[in-house]
C-alpha positions, 0 to 999 in steps of 0.5 A: 894696536898691540899692548903688552904689560903685566897683571898689576904693578905695585908688588913689594917683591918687585923692588930690587927685581924690577924696580930700583931698591928703596922705590916708594910704592907711590912711584911704581906706576910712573916707573912701570910706564917707562917700560910698558903702555898698559896695565891690568888693574886687579885690586878692583876684584877685592874692593871697588875704589872711589873714582878719585883713586882712578883720577889720580892714577891716570894722571901718573901715566902718558896719554897713550897709556891704557888700563884694563880693569878686573871686575869685582868679585861680587860681579863674578864670584858671588853673582847675587842679583845686585845691580848696585855693584855694577853701578858702583863699578862703572862709576869708579872707572869713569875717570879712566873713560873720560881720560881716554885711558880705559881699554876694557873690563876683564870678568874672571869667573871661577872654576866653579862657574860651569857652562849651564843655562843659568850661567849663560844667562848671567853672562848676558845680563852682565854684558847688558849691565855694562852697557857699551863698556867693552867686556872680556871674559875669562873662564877657568874650566874647559866646559866653556870651550866650544863653538856654541859659546864662541857664537854667543860671545860674538853675537853679544860683542863679548871678548874671549880671554885666551890663557896660558897655564898648566895643561891640567885636566879641566883647565882651559887649553892654550887656544887663540880665539877671538869673539870681539874686536879685542884680543886678550891673552893672560899668561898665568905660568905653568907651575903644575906642582903648585896650581891646585895645592899651595900654602900662599896664593902667589905660589901658583904664579911662581913661574918664569917662562923661557923664550922657547915657551913664549915663542909658541905664542907668536903664531897665535898672537898673529892670528889674534891680531889679524882678527882684532883691532886692539890686542892686550897681552898680560903676564900674571906670573907676578912673583918677584918680578917674573911677569915684568921680565917675561913681558919684556922678553915677549916684546923682544921676541916680537920685535925680532919677528917684525924684523924677520917678517919685514925682510921676508916681505921685502924679498917677496916684493923684490922678486915680483919687481913691484917694490915694497908694499906700503902696508905689510901683513896685518900682524906686522903693522899691528906690532909696529904700532907698539911702543917697544 
């Protein structure tokens, strides 16, 4: 199943750009769920909410809606030996798990988290503490990009987060890699000028992708879909609703790709005289399940 959405949904500057004018914050998720079937929760990075928060949150969305949840900063950035933080985090997301609306945990590590023996050990401890909760990791520097790391991730059922971001020295390149049954992609924007130097954090993500830029990812998404059961794609270029606009744009492009692919597949089968296959290519089957 393919899910496309945005990293977060409750931004004030989305009012008037994505949400109608005068939208109340408490109504944002319901409105968001009319367009998308998944959201990446980022607020948990700063504070682990009471389980009741997620209980009431999941009641606002349909039964087939999914949430991915970012790990708290103490789990990814401080990294002190504090098993209690993992316990609190897992307790927090229980309502999502019980409602069948939980997808996975995203552990986003900082650029300063280098590929060292101690950090590789920490990854394995992280996975162990999450028990059977699906885990995806996002690295921020390119030292992690090698076959040995992918092997370690695969052997421990840890998903790899693919990224699209400025092509600057030391950053992760836009590769399509999978290391578990979950495919995961985050689009951060390509704002080179403000990536390292900015006054406000949002300036890094002030970027609107063009259709041509998003089309670059269609063959990569195909590759990811062929190797995974579920795929989660998020736009993190959230400034003034640009993430929502690009997520809808990507859905449109993939719908067009489905139609083109179905036509080509039908033509091939017609030439063979065998009729149209009951099941098309894995990619098109996966995409067709998405509620566009």
